[in-house]
N, C-alpha and C positions, 0 to 999 in steps of 0.2 A: 384687399384681394383674396378670396376664398381658395385655395386649391383643394378640389377634388376628386376622388378617385376617379378614373376614367369611367369603371362599370357603373358608378352611382351617380354620374350626371345627369341621365334622364329622371332618374328616380327625384333628385335632388330639384331638377327644374319644373316637376311636376308637381312640386310639394310636400314632397317626404319630409315630415318635420323632425323626423328622429336619423336621419342618415349621418354616418359619421364624416365630418368635415375637418379639412387640416389648413390651418391658416400660418403663412409661412412669417417666421420671424426673424430673419437674418438680416433685415435693414434696419439702420435706426438705432442701434446703441452708442452708448457714454461708454469710455474705456479709460482707465488709469490703473499705472503698473505701480506696483512698489505701494501698496496702500490695502487697506481691510476691510470688512463690514464692521461698522459701530454701532451703538445704541442707536445713533441719527445720521444716516448717508449727509452730507454734504456736497454738491454738486456744485463745482465753479467752473472758471474759465480755464483752469489746469486739467480740464477732463476733455479728451479726444472724440471725435464723432468717428464712427468706424462700422463695417458692414461684417458678418460673420458669413463666411468662417474667416477666422482671424488667428494668428500666434503673435506672441512679442518677441518671439525666437527666430522671426525669419532673415534676420542678417547675423547677428552675434551667436546664432547657433551654427554659422557655417563657415566663420572666419578664423578659426583656431585659436588657439591662448588655452582653452578648457575653461573659460569664464563667462560661459553667457549665463544671461540671469536665470537665477533659477529660485522661484519665491512668490509670493501674493499677487493676483491683479483683480481687479472688480469691473466687470460689467453691467450697465444699468440700460433696464428697457421698461417705457410704460406700456402697459397693455391693455386693450380697450375689449370689454366683455364683446364676444361673438354675436351677431343676430341670429341664435338660432334658439330651438325650444328650450323654454325655463325649467323641462326637467331633465335639461341635458348635465352631464359631468364633462369636466376640462381638467383635460392633461399636458403638463407640459412634455418635450420630448426632445430629449438632446441627443444627437446620434454620435459625440465625441466630444468631452473636456478632460484635457490634460492636466493633471492627472488627479485631483481632488478638489471636487466641485461641493460649494456650499450654498445651497440654495435659499434667498429671503424673498419673502414678500411683504412690502410695506413695512420692511424693518423688522419682520419676525423669522426667525430662522426656520425652515419648513425639512429640509431634507437633505444629507450627505450624499456623496458617491465616491466610492475611492475606489480609483481604478481609471486608467485615460484612453481606453481603448474602445469599449464597447458602449451601447446604446445605456440610457437609463431615463426611466418617466415620473413624474413627480405630478399627483393628485392635487389640483388646487382649486378644487370646487366652491369649496366655503367662501374662499376670498372674493368669488363673482356674488355671493348669496345678498349681498348689502351695496355693492359697490358696482360700477358700470367700468371704473377705470383702477387699474393699482399698477404698482411701481415691483418690477422685478429684479432684484438684483442677484448677481452670481460672483462669487467669491472663488478664484481660479487659483489653486498651487501646484507647480511642479518643481517643489523642492524634493529632496530625497527623503523618504520616511519608512521607518524600520518596518511597518506592517503594509506595504504597496508595492507591488513588483509594475516593473523590473525595478530592480535593487541598484544594478550597474549593467553596461553595456555597451559595445563599440558603436554606437548610434546617438544621435542628439534628442534629449526628449523637451521636446517642444512644448512649449505651456500656451493653454487659449482656450476659447471655443472654438475649434478648429474644423467642426461638421455643422452639417446645418441642424439649425433648431426651429421648431413650429410648436403651435398648440393644438391638441386633437379634442375635437368636442364630440362626444357620443352617449348614446342614450345609459341610463342606468343598468338596463342590461344589454348586454354587448358581448362580445368575445373578448375574455380576460388578455387584456394587452398591457398590465401590469405586473404578472409575474415574469420577474427576469427580462422585462421589456420583449417580448417575444410577441409572435403576432396572434397567438390564443388561438391556432389552428397547427394540425402538425401532419404531414403528408407522405406515405411511405407505398411502396408499391413491391409487390414479388412476382416473378413470371412463372407462370403455368403453362407449359409446352408453348404455343403460339399466341397464347392468351396472357393475361395479366390482371392479378387484381390490386386496384387501389384501394387504399384503406386510408380512411381519414380520421382524425380525432377532434372534435372542437369544446375546447374549456370555456365554457359559456356561465358569465357572473350575474346571478340573481334573475334564474329564468321562471315563468310562470309556466303552469302544466300545460296550457296550451298553444304555448311556444314551439316552432318546429326550427331545424336546421335542415337547409334544402340544399345541396349540391350539384351544380349543374359542369359537365365536363365537358370542353369542345377542343377540336383540333386546332392545337396551335400556330398551323399554317393559313390553314381555309378557313377558321373558326366555322365549321362544321359541328353541329349538335352531333355528341356521341352518345351521352345519358346522363340521366340523372338519379337521385337518389334523396329520400326523407327519412328523418326519425325524430321524434320528439326532443325538444330541446330538455339537457339535462347538465349539471355542472359538468360532467365527463360524456360527452355525447359520441357514440361509435357509429361510423357507416364504413360499408364498401361498397364497391361498384367493380363489376367484372369488365375488361377490356378487350374484344374480340381482334384478333390478329392484331396484336401492339405491335407499335413502331416504336424500335427501342431508339433510347439516346446515346449514341455511338460518338460520342465526343466530336473532337474535331471534324471528323469525319462526316457526322450526321448527328448535329446537336438538337434532335427531334423533341419539343416538348408540348404537353398537354396541359391545357389553360383551365384550371379548376376555380368556380366560382363559388366560394362558401357564405350561404346568406341565413342570417338568422332572421326569421320571419314570423312575426305577430299578426294574427289575422289578416288582413289585406297589405301590411306594408313592412318592407325590410327595415329593419332594426339597425342592423351591421353587417359589411359585406365583406370577407378576405379574399384578395384575388392571389392563387397561387401557380405558377408555372412549375409543372412537375415532368422530369424526365425517367422514365422508365429504363432501367439497367441494372444488370449485377456485374460482379467483379470479385476478384481473388488476386493472390499473391502466393506463387510458387516459389519455392526457394532455388529449385533448377533452371526455373523456365522465366522467371519473372512476373510481371503485370498482366492480367487478363480482364478484358473488358468483352462482356456479353460472349464470352467463350473465344475469344479470338487474342492471341498474343498482342500486345500493345506496349512495348515499352515506353516508360514515360521520360521524355525527356524534356527538359523544360527551365526556367530560370527562378531567382527568387527577386522579391520586389520590395523594397521599401517606398514609403507613401508621402516621399518629401520633394522638393523643385528648388532650384536656385532663386533667393529672393523671398519665396512665401511659404518655405518650411514645408511642414504638412497640413497649410490651410488651403488643401486645393478644391476646385470646384469639379462640376461633374465632367467638364470637357477636358480636363485634366487627367482625372481618371480614364475616360476614353482613348486620350493620345497614347498615354501609357500602355493601355490593353491594345491599341493597334500595332504598337511597336513589339510588343511581345508576340503578336500573331505573323506581324512581317517577319520576324526571324524564324519563325516556323515552327517555335514550342507547342507542344500539346498538352502540358501540365505549368500549374505555377505553385510554387511557394510563398504564399502571402506572410512574410516575416518580420518582424518576430512578435505579432500581436493580431488582434482582431482588426481586419482593416474595413474600411467604408463598404456600407450594404450594396452600393451599385456596382461596385467591382464585381462583387460574388454574383450580383445579377447579372452582368457582360459575360461571366465565366459558364453561368447557365446557360447564355441564350446561343453564344456560340462556341461552348464545347470543351474550353480549358479545363483540364482538371485538377483540382485544387486539394491541397494540403495546407489546412488551417490552424493556428496554433494561438497559446496563452503567451504572455511572456515572462514565462518562469525561466528565465536566463540566466546564466554564468555564475550566480551564487545564491544557495538559500538561504536565507534570513533565521536565525533560531528563533526570532521572536515568533511565540504562536500564532499570533493575528494574521502574520504573513502569508502561513498556510491556510489559514480561512480564507484570504484575499483572493490566493491563486485557486482555491476551489469555488469560491464565486465568480472569478473571472472565465474558468471553464464551464461553468453554469450559464453564463450569459453568451459566451459563445456558440453554445449548443442550441441553447432554447432560441436564441435571436437567428439563427442560419439554418437552423435546422430543414427548410424547405427548398435550401440550394442546392438542388441534384449535384451540381458540380463537384461537391466538396464529397471528397471518397476516404481524408483522412483526418484524425484529429491529432495534433501534435501534442503532446504534455509539458514537454523542457526543450531547452537549446542549451548545449555546452554549459550544464548545470552544475558539472565537476571542476569547472574552471577552479574553482576556490576551495577545490577539495572535495571527496565524500564527505561531508558534515555527518555526523550521526545524526539520526534521525530521519536524513535523506530519503535513503531505500522506500522508508516506509511512508513518507510522503507523495513518492512516486508512485508507489502502489495503490496509495489511496487514490491518488488523481486518476489513473489507470482505472480502477473499479470505478469511480463516479461517471467516466464516462460510459462505460459499459451497462449502469445502471441508467442512464438516460437514453442511451442511444445504441442499441444491439446493431444496428444494418451497416455500421462503418467500423473502419479498423483502425486503432491506435496504433501511433510511433513515437519516435522522440530521436533528436539530432545528439548525438555523441561529440563530444570534444575528442579532436585526434588521439589525444595522450592519454584517453580513456583505455585500461587494457582489454584486450579482447574477451578474456574469461572473466570480465566483472559479471555480477549479479544482476547490473542496471540491464546487459543486454538479453534480458528472460523476463521483463516486465510487459513490455507493450507487444502489441501481435506482431509486428514488423518493426525494425529500427534502421537507424542510417547514421553514417559518422561524417562530420566535416572534416576533410582532409586537405591539407595544404602543401603535398608535395611538390616540391618546384617552386615554393616561394618562402614560406617559413622554416623550411630546413627540407633538407635529402633533395633527390631531383623526381623531374615528373616522368621519369620512368618508375619511381616508385610504388606508384598508385596500382598498377596491375599487380606487385608483388605482395602489396597489402592485401589485396583483395582476395588474392590467391590463398593467403595466408590464414584469412580469416573464412573462407569456405572450406578449408581442410578441419579448422577446429570447430566450426559450425553448420554442418553440412546440412541443420533442417531448420537454418534459420534464414529467412529472407533479408538482405542487407541493401540500401540502397547509400547513396552520394547526397547527403541533404546540403552541402557547400563544398565548391571546388573555387579556385580562380585564381588572378595574380593581378598587381597594381599596373594599369596602362594608363601613360600620361601623354597625348598627342603632341606635345612640344619636343619631346625626346625621342632618338632614334637613332641607330645602330646597323653596321653591316655585319657585326659579330654579336647579337643579342644576346644577353646573358642573363640570369637570375638577380633578382633585385635591380636592376640596373633602370626599371620603368618605364623601358621604352616602348612604344605602341606594338614594336616588332617582338620583342621578346613575349608580349601577353598574348600575341597573336600565335607565336612558335607552339607556347603551352597549350592555348586550346586545342590547335591543328592535332597535338598528341591527344588530350582529353577528349574531343569529338570522336576521333578513331576509334580509341578505345572502348568509350560507350557503346559506339554502333555496333562493335564486334563482340558486345558482352549483354544480352538481352536479359541475363539471369540479374543483372543490377535494376531491380525493379522499378527506380524512378532516379533519376540525377539532375541537380538544378543547379545551375550557375551562381556564381556569387559576385557579381549580383546584374541584374538587368543593367541598372543605371547606377552611376554616382552618387552618394549620398553622403549627407552631414555628418560629422562627427566632429563635433569641434575642440575635442582633443587631442586630434591627430596631427602630425607634422609630415607627411610622406612625400618623396621625390620631389620637395620644391613646391607643393601644396598644401596649404594650411585648411586644416577644417573639415577634412573631407576623406571618405574613404574613396579610392580610386579604381575600385575593381570591376565598375559597370563593362558593360557592352557599349553605351551610349553615355553621355556626356550627363552632368546632373540638371543642366536647361535644356535637355532634351533636343538639343539642336546638329549633337553630331555624333554618328554612327562610328564608331572605332572600327578597324581590320579584323578585328575578334567577332565582331557583330557578325560579319560574311562568312566567317567559317563556320558558324552555325547555322546559318541562312543557306549554306551549299548543301550542308547534311540532313537538314530537316525540313527544309521547305520545299513546296511543288513549284513554285513562281518561278521561272527559267530566270536566269542574270547572270552576269558577268563583271566582275570585279576586280581590279587592277589595286594591289595592296601597297603600302608605304606613298600613296600620295602627297603625304604631308612631308616623306623627307624628299622634297623637291629638289634639293641643291646637292650633288654629288663631283667627288674629285677625282674618283677611281673611272680608269678606262672602260674598265669592262664591271658589269654587275650582273647580278640575279634580277629577274623579274618575275616576282610571281601574283598569281592569279587564281581567285576565288570564283568557283562557278560550280552549278549543278546542272551544267551542259556538258553531251558526249566529248565536245572538242573544242579546242582554244586555236584561233588564229593569232600570230601577234606580228603588228606593223610597226617598224621604228623609224620615224623621218619619211614616210610612206613606201620604203622597202618590205617585203613579207619576209620574214624570218624563218617561216616554218608553222607547224600545227602538232599539238601535242593530242593524244588521248588519255584518258586519266581518270581520275574520281576526287573531286572536290578541289583538290589543291595542284595548280599546274604551275610548273615552274621551269623558268626557260633560263639557263645559265651561259655565263661569259657573251651577256648583249651587248656589243661596244658602242659608247656614246659620244656624238660628236663634242667638241667643244662649244659651250655656248648651251643653246634651246633645243631640245630632243622632244618631238612629237611621238608618244607613245599612243598606239591603238589595238585592242583586244578584243576578239569577236568570238562569242561564244556559238557553237552551232549543235543543233538538234535538227532531228527530221524534217521539221516544219517551220522552225524558225531561226534565226539570225539576230542576235544582240550585241551590240557595242559598247565597249567604255573607253574613256580616253582620256589622258594624262599627259603632264609637260615634267622633264626632267631637266634641270640645269644644268652643266658640266661645268666646274669652276676648278682653276688649278690646285685650289687650298679648300678643306675640309672645313665647313662652315660650323663655327663653333657654336653658336645658339643653339645646336642639336645635343649637346653633350651637357646633361647635369652636373652640378656643381654638387662635390662629394664632402659632406658634413664631418665633423670632426668622429662620429660616432662609427663610421665606416672606414677611417684610417687604418691601414695597415698597421700591424704592430702590437694593437692593445687588447686582442678578443684572446690572445692564449697565451698570459701571462703567467695563468693558474697550471700550466702544462705539467710544471715539475715540481708541485706541489705535493708534500705527502699528506694526505688526506687521513691516514691511519692515526696520524698521532694525535688526532684531534679527540678532544675530551668531550664526547656529546652528553656527558653526565652532569659536567661542570659549567653551564653556561653563565657568563658573567651579564648582569642588565642593570648597567649604570645609568639611570634616567637623563643624566645629562649628557649623553651620547645615544646615537641612534642603536639601534637592535631590531630583531624581528619580531619584538613587542611591538613595535611602532605601526601605525597604517602605512600602507604603499603611497597614498596620497600626501602624507608627510614626508616619507621618503624621499619620495619622487621632486617635491619641491626645492630639495638642499641639492645642489647640481652634484657635489660630489657624491653623497649619498646615494643620489640617483643614478650615476653612472656606476657607483660601484654593484648596484643591485642589476642594471641591465648587462653588465660585462660577465655577472656569475651567471643569469639565467641565461645568457648566450652559448657562455661556457659548457656547462653542466645541464640544461632544460632539452625538452625535446622540439622546440620552437625558437628560431631567431627574429628580434624584434627591437624595436626602438623604442627609445625612452618615452616619445609621444603614446605609444599604446597602451605603455601601464596605467593610465590615467583612467582607463574604464574598470580599473579594481579599485576606485575610490578612499572607501572606508574600511576596504578589507586589511587584516593584518597580513604582513609579510610572510609570517611563520603557516597562514591559511594556502600559502601558493603552493602547496605539494605537488598538484596536478601537473605545474608546470618541470618536475622533476621526474628521477627515475621513478616507476613504482616500486620497485625494491625499497621497502622501508630504511634498512638501514645506509643503505646509501643516500638518501634523502635526507636523514637525518645529519649524515656527514657535511653535505652541502649547508645544510642551514647552520650546523655549527661555525664550517668557515663562513658564512653570509653575516653571522652575527657576531663574528672576531673582527671582522672586516668592518661593520658596522660600529663596533664600539669604538673604534678610533677615530670617529668621525664626530666632533662635537655640533651639538643643537644650535 
C-alpha cells in the first residue's frame, strides 16, 4: 500500500510519474535480540515476527534493578521495488532508532547513524538497479558508547526501531531531503506593520535551467488562496511573498497557520512537493517582564514530557502521542518542554496546530564525555534537531544542554557549550538559545552567560530545603543578574497514589504532599510573570530502570499523570485550576478514602468563583476563593460519608462527588514502609568529625579497596561502599538522594561528583578526602 502526501494525490492518480511516493515499512519485520549482523544472516525459528514501532526494553526498562538489556539486536525485512518510474531514487527513512543503527542491504554494510532520537535517511537506489527485491537488515545497539549522547541520564534508554520506517521514492531532481534528513525547504517570516513577509528557501538537488520552484500560500482555515510566487530552480532558491493584514499565530489563543505548498516543476509536471504549515509570530524575553508573544505578555506555564508509556517503552503510535498532547492541553499548559531529546515529528506538528510553545533540545545531558568524537556527536544531533524541525513554528527555543555539570565543570565543557550556542545561531537566527542548569551550579558561573536566556532545575522541597526556598532563590538570582532572563526548567516532587497522610511532609511520597508542593509552586509562578517559562517535571511518570523510590521500582513518579495515562493525580487539578479556562471542580484526596479522624479538612480545586460543600446531604457552607478551597474541621459519621462539592460561576454550576469511610483505626495500607536508608540516626554521624585534620594532599589509593578513583557504578554495586557514598552525599551535599539515584552516574568516577558538594574548592577537597578515607576501609 502506498502512502501519498495529501497534496500529491490528484497528480499521482492522473499519472504524474515523478511524484514523491512514501511507502510504509512498519509491518512484517523479523527480530532477534542479543545478536548482530554477520557476513551471512541466518534466519531460523528463533526470530520473532514483529511490527514497528518496537522496543526490546518495553518491560525490563521499567521494572527496576538497573539491569535492562543494553546491547545489540537485529531487524530484518524484505523490500520490494515500488512500481514507480525507473528514473526514481529510493531513500529509506527512519524516524528514530536508539541509539546506534547500522544499515545493511543483502548483507552489505551501507550506512551508520549514531544518535537515538533524530531522523536519518539512507539512499539505497543502487540496490534496486538490478533487483526487484532486496533484504534490509538493521543492527541496533543501545549500549553506552563514549562518542554518543546521552552518556548518562535519569531515564531509560530504550533500544529498538521505535518510530516509523518508510521508503521514499523520488525523482533524481528533487528537494534535498538527504541533508541532515530535513525537508529541503526552510520557511521564515517577519512582521511588517499589519503585513508580513514570508521567506522561502528551497534546496534543490540537480536542477535543470528550465526547472522552477513555485510556492502557493493558502489560508490554513478556509484554504482560500492567498498568493503565489515562482522563481527559477537553483541549488539554493530563495523566494518571498508579502501577506497583507497578516493573521498571526498566537499560541493556544489562536494558533492560525498558513499552508504553503512548495512545488518543484519541470515543464508541465510537478517533480516534488513539500507542504509546510507556517505560523507568523514574533517574540522576545524581557528580564523584568518575562516572555512576550506578538507584543503581549504571555508567561509560559507548562510541563515537560518524556515519550514512554507503561509496557510500551518509547515505541509509541500516533494515537499515543495525541493522547499525551490532549492531556497536556487539558491541564491548561501553554508551553511544553520536550525533554531531553528530539521527539516525534507528529508531536511538534500537534504543537504547531494547537498552539503549544515548544522548548526543543538535544540529549547533551548530565555529563560531558572527554572523547572528542562525543562533541562532534552533540553538534551533529543539534544540526539534525534544527534542520529537521526548522519549519515547526511552535518551536521558539533551542536547548543546548541539561544539567550538564552534574559530573562537574569538566575542562573543555565551557568551550563545547559556546560552540553549540554558536552553531545554533549560525543555522537559525530566528529563535532563542537556552539551557537548563543543575540547581547546584553557582549563580555566578560563566555558563549562565552563554545562551540568550537560561533556566534552572530547582527541587527545593524535595531533594533538599523547603519549597518556600524557591522564591528566595529567584530573588537572589535577580539581584545578582538583573539583566538576565531566567526560567524554571524543572521542578517537582514524587507522588504515589497509594500513599496518603493528614500531615503530608517532604519525602513521604504521598499524593497529598505532591499536591501541597504544587499548590505553592503554582501560586508562586502565577505571581511572577518575570519567570519567562516554567515546566513541571513531569507531565507523566516515566521509566527509569535504576530507580527505587517510594516503594515503586523502575520509575520516576513525579508526573501529574501516571505512566499508563489512566489516572490524573490531585496535583494535575492544581494546575488546571490555575491554567485552564475550562470550568471544573475537583475534590482532592479521593483515594484517601478510609479515615479514622472525626473531623477532617476537605480540599477542593476549582477555577470557579465559589464552591459549596455538602456532606451526607447536609449543606455545610460556601467559600469564595482562588483555585484552592479548604473546608476545615468537617465532621464525619462512622461508616460511609457522601461528599459533594458544587462549583459556581455566573452561568454554570458543576458538581463533583466522592465517598469517605470513617473507621475506628487508621488504614495501614496508606502508610509507606520506610526503608533502611531513611531510618533516623544514620545521616548525621559525621557532625562531630574534624575535617580540618584531613590531609588532602596525601590521599591513599590501595587498589584492593574502594576509593574516589572508582566509578560510581562499582561503588554502588557494593552495599557497604554504596551506603557510605550516599551518607556523605546527603551529609555534605546540596541534594538529599537515595542510593538508587546514583545509578544515573554509571561510569562516572566518584571524584567527578564535585557538583554535588560545596562550590568552594577547599571544602569540596575536604569532603573527597573524607570520602576516600572511608572508602579505603572497605575491601572490594
